[in-house]
C-alpha positions as CSV (number, residue, x, y, z in Angstrom):
1,M,-43.4,-1.6,46.7
2,T,-44.9,-0.1,43.4
3,Q,-41.7,1.9,42.9
4,I,-39.4,-1.1,43.3
5,R,-41.4,-3.0,40.9
6,I,-41.1,-0.3,38.4
7,T,-37.6,0.0,38.8
8,L,-37.0,-4.0,38.5
9,I,-38.8,-3.9,35.3
10,A,-36.9,-1.1,33.9
11,I,-33.5,-3.0,34.6
12,L,-34.9,-6.2,33.1
13,I,-36.1,-4.2,29.8
14,A,-32.5,-2.7,29.5
15,L,-30.8,-6.1,30.1
16,I,-33.0,-7.7,27.3
17,I,-32.8,-4.7,24.9
18,P,-29.4,-3.3,24.6
19,S,-29.1,0.3,23.3
20,S,-28.4,0.6,19.8
21,R,-25.5,2.8,20.7
22,A,-23.9,-0.2,22.6
23,A,-24.5,-2.6,19.8
24,A,-23.4,-0.3,17.0
25,A,-19.7,-1.3,15.9
26,P,-17.3,1.7,16.1
27,R,-16.8,3.6,12.9
28,A,-13.4,3.5,11.2
29,T,-11.6,6.8,11.3
30,Y,-9.4,8.7,8.9
31,T,-6.2,10.6,10.1
32,V,-4.7,13.3,7.9
33,V,-0.9,12.6,7.1
34,V,-0.5,15.6,4.6
35,H,0.2,19.3,6.1
36,S,-3.3,20.4,5.0
37,M,-5.7,20.0,2.4
38,F,-9.4,20.9,1.5
39,T,-12.4,18.5,1.7
40,L,-14.6,18.4,-1.3
41,I,-18.4,18.2,-1.6
42,A,-18.1,15.1,-3.8
43,P,-15.7,12.3,-4.5
44,Q,-14.4,14.1,-7.5
45,D,-11.2,15.9,-8.0
46,N,-12.8,18.9,-9.6
47,A,-15.6,19.2,-7.0
48,P,-16.0,22.4,-5.0
49,A,-13.9,22.6,-1.8
50,T,-15.8,22.8,1.4
51,Y,-13.8,22.8,4.5
52,S,-9.8,22.9,5.6
53,I,-8.4,19.9,7.7
54,F,-4.9,19.6,8.9
55,K,-2.2,17.0,9.8
56,D,-2.9,14.5,12.4
57,E,-6.5,15.6,12.8
58,T,-8.8,12.7,13.0
59,F,-12.4,12.3,11.8
60,P,-14.9,9.4,11.7
61,I,-15.7,7.9,8.2
62,I,-19.5,8.0,7.5
63,A,-19.3,7.0,3.8
64,R,-17.0,5.7,1.1
65,N,-17.4,5.2,-2.9
66,A,-17.6,2.2,-4.7
67,G,-13.9,1.8,-5.3
68,S,-13.0,3.0,-1.6
69,T,-10.8,5.6,-3.3
70,W,-12.6,8.3,-1.5
71,V,-14.1,8.6,2.0
72,Q,-16.6,11.0,3.2
73,L,-15.7,12.4,6.9
74,E,-17.9,13.6,9.8
75,L,-16.9,17.2,10.7
76,I,-18.4,18.7,13.8
77,G,-20.8,21.2,12.8
78,A,-20.5,20.8,9.0
79,D,-23.5,21.3,6.8
80,K,-21.7,20.2,3.9
81,E,-20.4,17.0,2.7
82,A,-16.6,16.4,3.1
83,W,-14.8,14.1,0.9
84,V,-11.2,13.3,0.6
85,R,-9.1,10.9,-1.3
86,I,-7.9,7.8,0.9
87,E,-4.2,8.2,0.1
88,Y,-4.1,11.4,2.0
89,G,-4.5,9.8,5.5
90,T,-4.4,6.4,7.2
91,V,-7.5,4.6,8.0
92,K,-8.1,2.9,11.4
93,G,-10.7,0.3,11.7
94,N,-12.7,-1.6,9.2
95,L,-13.3,0.4,6.1
96,D,-15.8,-2.2,4.6
97,D,-18.2,-1.3,7.4
98,A,-18.7,2.3,5.9
99,P,-21.7,2.5,3.7
100,I,-20.9,3.0,-0.1
101,K,-22.6,6.4,-1.5
102,G,-23.1,6.8,-5.2
103,D,-22.8,4.5,-8.1
104,K,-22.5,0.8,-6.6
105,G,-22.4,-0.9,-10.0
106,A,-18.5,-1.3,-9.8
107,A,-18.7,-2.7,-6.3
108,A,-21.6,-5.2,-7.1
109,T,-19.9,-6.8,-10.2
110,A,-18.1,-10.0,-9.0
111,P,-14.6,-10.1,-10.3
112,R,-13.1,-13.1,-12.0
113,P,-11.1,-15.5,-10.0
114,P,-7.7,-14.4,-8.8
115,P,-4.7,-15.6,-10.6
116,P,-2.7,-18.8,-9.9
117,I,-0.1,-17.9,-7.2
118,Q,2.8,-18.9,-9.5
119,N,2.0,-16.2,-12.0
120,V,2.5,-13.5,-9.4
121,I,5.0,-14.7,-6.7
122,P,8.5,-14.9,-7.8
123,A,10.5,-18.0,-8.2
124,I,14.1,-17.9,-6.5
125,S,17.2,-18.5,-8.6
126,S,20.7,-19.4,-7.6
127,R,21.7,-15.9,-8.8
128,A,19.3,-14.2,-6.3
129,R,21.0,-16.6,-3.5
130,N,24.6,-15.5,-4.7
131,I,23.7,-11.8,-4.3
132,Y,22.1,-12.4,-0.9
133,Q,25.0,-14.3,0.4
134,T,27.5,-11.6,-1.0
135,G,25.4,-9.0,0.7
136,L,25.6,-10.6,4.2
137,Q,29.2,-10.9,3.9
138,I,29.6,-7.2,3.3
139,G,27.5,-6.4,6.2
140,N,24.0,-6.1,4.8
141,N,21.1,-6.6,7.4
142,P,19.4,-9.9,6.9
143,R,16.3,-8.5,8.6
144,A,15.8,-5.3,6.9
145,F,14.4,-4.6,3.5
146,S,13.8,-1.4,1.6
147,K,11.0,-0.1,-0.7
148,I,12.3,1.8,-3.9
149,G,9.0,3.5,-5.6
150,D,6.6,6.1,-6.1
151,C,3.1,6.9,-4.7
152,N,2.3,3.3,-4.8
153,S,5.1,2.5,-2.5
154,V,5.0,4.8,0.4
155,T,4.1,4.6,3.9
156,P,1.4,4.3,5.4
157,F,0.1,2.3,2.6
158,F,2.5,-0.2,1.1
159,L,3.2,-3.0,3.6
160,A,3.0,-0.5,6.6
161,P,0.0,-2.2,8.0
162,F,2.1,-5.1,8.9
163,D,4.1,-3.1,11.4
164,S,1.2,-1.3,12.8
165,G,-0.8,-4.3,13.4
166,E,-3.8,-3.3,11.1
167,Y,-3.8,-6.6,9.6
168,R,-5.6,-10.0,9.7
169,L,-3.8,-13.0,7.9
170,G,-6.8,-15.5,7.8
171,D,-5.6,-18.4,5.8
172,Y,-2.2,-17.1,5.4
173,K,-1.2,-17.5,8.8
174,E,2.3,-18.9,7.7
175,L,3.3,-15.2,6.4
176,Q,3.5,-14.2,10.3
177,E,7.1,-15.5,10.6
178,T,8.1,-13.1,7.9
179,I,6.3,-10.0,9.4
180,N,8.1,-11.0,12.7
181,Y,11.4,-11.3,11.1
182,F,11.4,-7.9,9.1
183,G,9.5,-5.8,11.8
184,G,10.6,-2.3,11.7
185,S,10.9,-2.3,7.6
186,F,7.2,-2.4,6.8
187,A,6.3,1.1,8.0
188,R,9.5,2.6,7.6
189,D,9.6,5.8,5.9
190,G,12.8,5.3,4.0
191,M,14.7,7.4,1.5
192,T,13.8,5.7,-1.7
193,A,9.9,5.8,-1.6
194,R,8.2,9.0,-2.4
195,V,5.3,10.6,-4.4
196,G,6.4,11.7,-7.6
197,F,9.5,9.4,-7.8
198,N,10.6,8.1,-11.1
199,T,13.8,6.1,-12.2
200,A,15.9,9.4,-12.6
201,S,14.8,10.8,-9.0
202,L,16.9,7.9,-7.3
203,F,20.1,9.4,-8.5
204,S,19.4,13.1,-8.1
205,R,20.5,14.8,-4.8
206,L,17.5,17.2,-5.5
207,W,15.3,14.4,-4.1
208,A,17.4,13.5,-1.1
209,D,16.6,14.2,2.5
210,P,18.9,17.2,3.6
211,N,18.7,16.3,7.1
212,L,19.7,12.7,6.8
213,C,21.5,12.5,3.5
214,K,25.2,13.5,3.5
215,G,25.6,14.8,-0.1
216,E,24.0,11.7,-1.4
217,N,21.2,10.9,-3.6
218,P,18.3,9.0,-2.3
219,I,19.4,5.4,-3.3
220,E,23.0,6.0,-1.7
221,C,21.5,7.3,1.4
222,E,18.9,4.7,1.8
223,Y,21.5,2.0,1.5
224,R,23.9,3.8,4.1
225,L,21.1,4.1,6.6
226,H,19.3,0.9,6.3
227,R,21.7,-1.6,4.7
228,P,18.9,-3.7,3.3
229,S,19.3,-7.4,2.1
230,I,16.3,-7.3,-0.1
231,A,14.6,-4.4,-1.9
232,F,11.3,-4.0,-3.5
233,V,11.5,-1.9,-7.0
234,S,8.2,-0.7,-8.3
235,L,8.6,2.2,-10.5
236,G,6.6,3.8,-13.6
237,T,3.2,5.2,-12.4
238,N,4.8,8.7,-11.9
239,G,7.1,8.4,-14.9
240,A,4.6,7.7,-17.8
241,W,6.3,10.8,-20.0
242,L,9.5,8.8,-20.0
243,T,10.5,7.4,-23.2
244,S,10.9,3.3,-23.0
245,V,14.6,3.8,-23.5
246,D,14.9,6.2,-20.6
247,Y,12.7,4.1,-18.6
248,E,14.8,0.9,-19.0
249,Y,18.0,3.0,-18.7
250,G,16.7,4.0,-15.3
251,M,15.7,0.6,-14.1
252,R,19.0,-0.9,-15.1
253,N,20.9,1.8,-13.0
254,V,18.9,0.8,-10.0
255,I,19.3,-2.9,-10.6
256,D,23.0,-2.7,-11.1
257,Y,23.4,-0.5,-7.9
258,L,21.6,-2.8,-5.8
259,I,23.2,-6.0,-7.0
260,A,26.8,-4.5,-6.7
261,R,26.0,-3.9,-3.1
262,G,24.6,-7.3,-2.4
263,V,21.0,-6.3,-2.3
264,V,18.4,-8.6,-3.9
265,P,15.9,-6.5,-6.1
266,I,12.2,-7.7,-6.2
267,L,11.2,-6.2,-9.6
268,G,7.4,-5.1,-9.4
269,T,5.0,-4.6,-12.1
270,K,2.2,-2.1,-12.0
271,A,-1.6,-2.1,-12.4
272,D,-1.9,1.1,-14.4
273,D,-1.4,1.7,-18.1
274,L,-0.5,5.5,-17.8
275,D,2.4,4.7,-20.0
276,E,0.4,2.9,-22.7
277,G,1.5,-0.7,-21.5
278,R,5.2,-0.1,-22.4
279,F,6.8,-0.5,-18.9
280,N,5.6,-3.6,-17.6
281,P,7.2,-5.8,-20.5
282,I,10.5,-4.0,-19.8
283,V,10.4,-5.1,-16.0
284,I,9.5,-8.6,-17.2
285,K,12.3,-8.6,-19.5
286,L,15.1,-7.2,-16.9
287,A,13.8,-9.6,-14.2
288,R,14.6,-12.6,-16.8
289,E,17.8,-10.9,-18.0
290,Y,19.4,-10.4,-14.6
291,D,17.7,-13.6,-13.3
292,V,16.3,-11.6,-10.1
293,P,12.8,-12.0,-8.5
294,L,9.8,-10.9,-10.3
295,W,6.6,-10.0,-8.5
296,N,4.2,-9.8,-11.2
297,Y,1.5,-7.5,-9.4
298,R,-0.2,-6.6,-12.6
299,A,-1.2,-10.4,-13.0
300,A,-2.7,-10.3,-9.4
301,V,-5.2,-7.6,-10.1
302,E,-6.0,-8.6,-13.6
303,H,-9.3,-10.2,-12.4
304,L,-10.4,-7.1,-10.7
305,P,-12.6,-4.6,-12.5
306,N,-10.5,-1.9,-14.4
307,F,-7.5,-3.8,-13.0
308,G,-8.2,-2.5,-9.5
309,L,-7.9,1.3,-10.6
310,G,-10.2,3.9,-9.3
311,E,-12.3,6.2,-11.7
312,D,-9.3,8.0,-12.7
313,A,-7.5,4.8,-14.0
314,F,-4.7,5.8,-11.7
315,H,-5.2,5.3,-8.0
316,L,-5.5,1.9,-6.6
317,T,-9.0,0.9,-4.9
318,W,-8.5,0.9,-1.4
319,G,-9.1,-2.0,1.2
320,A,-7.8,-2.8,4.6
321,S,-5.2,-5.5,5.1
322,Y,-7.8,-7.9,6.2
323,F,-7.3,-11.2,4.7
324,D,-9.8,-13.4,6.6
325,Q,-12.7,-12.1,4.2
326,P,-13.1,-11.6,0.4
327,I,-10.3,-9.6,-1.0
328,Y,-11.9,-7.2,-3.4
329,A,-9.5,-4.0,-3.7
330,A,-6.2,-3.4,-5.5
331,W,-4.6,-2.4,-2.2
332,Q,-5.2,-5.5,-0.5
333,W,-3.9,-7.7,-3.3
334,R,-0.9,-5.3,-3.4
335,N,0.0,-5.7,0.3
336,L,-0.8,-9.6,0.4
337,T,1.3,-10.4,-2.7
338,A,4.2,-8.1,-1.7
339,L,4.3,-9.8,1.6
340,Q,4.0,-13.3,-0.1
341,S,6.9,-12.3,-2.5
342,L,9.1,-11.2,0.4
343,D,8.3,-14.5,2.1
344,A,9.3,-16.5,-0.9
345,V,12.5,-14.5,-1.5
346,W,13.6,-14.7,2.0
347,K,13.0,-18.3,2.4
348,G,14.4,-18.9,-0.9
349,V,17.9,-17.4,-0.5
350,R,18.7,-17.9,3.1
């Protein structure tokens, strides 16, 4: 009888006081998307290397820096810290649950209120409608869009969560219709969005995928393979060395190519000033001149510390596409306002 009593008491205690392991939320994980890389002992590009990790390996995230541009990974048997840049992998789960290590000042600073949506999301003109309708007549796919850009436009970061399901819309539930309609384009690894791309790369066969492109340059190949009706054009971060004349010339080539094929270009400004602020005014000028949609992303992040850029003034601060909680990072604003822009354009031209 005494043994039975002890057993019952143990069961009651277990029910009343759940184990810490059961109560703990699962940690976010990081899966490597590049072929291989070194982890670093600190969240700095010049920090000493610690370990080698390889494509498709997945690790728990145990910490992040204040800007969420670096994460610390848990490696079995490691006796040194293992930090990696966020953009070299994919994050699954809520990164916000990872504790911040290092200077918390930037994270603690309350950003200014976000800008009015009309300063960010494009208005739709009759010219854009005519381009779209022409494209449908020649066989463009009304349910497909393309991404034309550099490191800020690549999968798995730009818009990809809307295909993978790693998003929560919160108060933006009206955008689900657009997600459903364009499913398959969000996470597609197309021919015209690559790390290192600039306006000239799109017209060079050297940058084309030799396995998929038949003697074509990237933009020709992308159009043949995907036949989009809409295309995001966001270039300039990786072309800061270009003169203003060369940048504008390249952008005009892209815009002219798309319009001639009935593809509505959505021209995007950028967050950084690596080009000393020369390129964004050109983008705005061209959107007005061609009367095509302007997605003013720079306006969307002006309220963030350092325009939503990390310590290097180059990489965007990371945040998952969870819009049911405070939006604090540049990547969150990028994916939300891009989706809003796609929604506005699609509903405005159809």
